[in-house]
C-alpha positions, 0 to 999 in steps of 0.5 A: 257799082264802082268803088267811087259811086255813092251807094244808093242804099243810103236814102240821101244818095238815092234822092241826090241821084234821082233829082239829077235825072228826074228833078221835076217828077212828082214822085210822092203825092200826099192826100188829105181830106178837108171837109168834103174836099181832098187836097193833094200835096206833092214832092218832086225829087228836087223838092225832097233834096232841097227840103232835106238839105234845109232839115239837115241844116236845122238839125245841125243848128240844134247840135245834132251830130252823126249818130244822135237820135230824135223822135219823129211823131207824125202822120204820113205827110210831106214833112215826114219824108223831108225829115227822113232825107235830111236825117240821112244827109246828116247821119242822125237817127230818127225814131218814128213814133205813132202820134197816138202814143202817150203817157208812160209808153211815150216817155219810155220810147223817148228816153230809151232811144235817147232822143235829143229832140222831137219833130211832132205834128201839132195834133200830137202835142197834147200827148207830148207836153205832159211827158216832157218833164220825164224826158230830160234829154230832149232839148228842142222841138219842131212843130209841124202845122199851123198851130201856135207853138205852146210856151215850153221849157225847150227850144222850139220852132215851127217846121215851116221856119226850117223850110223857109230858109235858104241854105248852102249844100251839106255833103252827105255824111253817111258812107256806110249803108250798115250805119243806123238810119232809124230806130223802130219800136214793135207794137207789142201788147205786154211789157215795154216796147222793143226797139230795132235799130235799122240800118240804111241798107235795110230801108234801101233793100225794101226800096229796091223791090219796086221793079220786082213788084212791077213798079216803074220809075215814073209810078207815083206813090200816093199816101193818105195823111191818116194812114201808113199804107201807100197806094200807087197811081 
């Protein structure tokens, strides 16, 4: 790799590169059960880039700066990945939290990670609302889903508003693959959860293992909304 070529260990650089080569490839398929039917929702590389740009603009409008943290309390769904890309573009740190987390454990995670905001599935709002008063750093909330937004004492909007906007392109603001990308909490059974600040390079390394595992560039991962384990078509 030349010194001027963007490092694809950084997620935003990888998506930007791929969308120029395979813009219309349905790179991700998300499956959810609705009654007796299974509904597919896909993302192409171009959609990931476009939606990531919209998320990055939205985060910037919430006064999120390089190195600022926010919570991502959601299941495997398209908006989760859109947010990962947008955060990588802007250089913020996302904190993935199991949407079943509640009470003191949830407030500890939000405060310990110094989350300034939260992107949350509407199914997890019932867990977030009771602890908001214990989390004074949270200034804004985006809700994923079609449910009406509850009146709360925080700036709030529906995630759909973010994706409905037309935006100009923001340059990728992360240049160091060792810069923090996400804060991960362990699932320990005793004491407070332990946090690991994970850099872009670690995520990029795991992503680069595909060919080693026999995965080809055109293989499409399929994710169940209610699972954290991808399968492959």
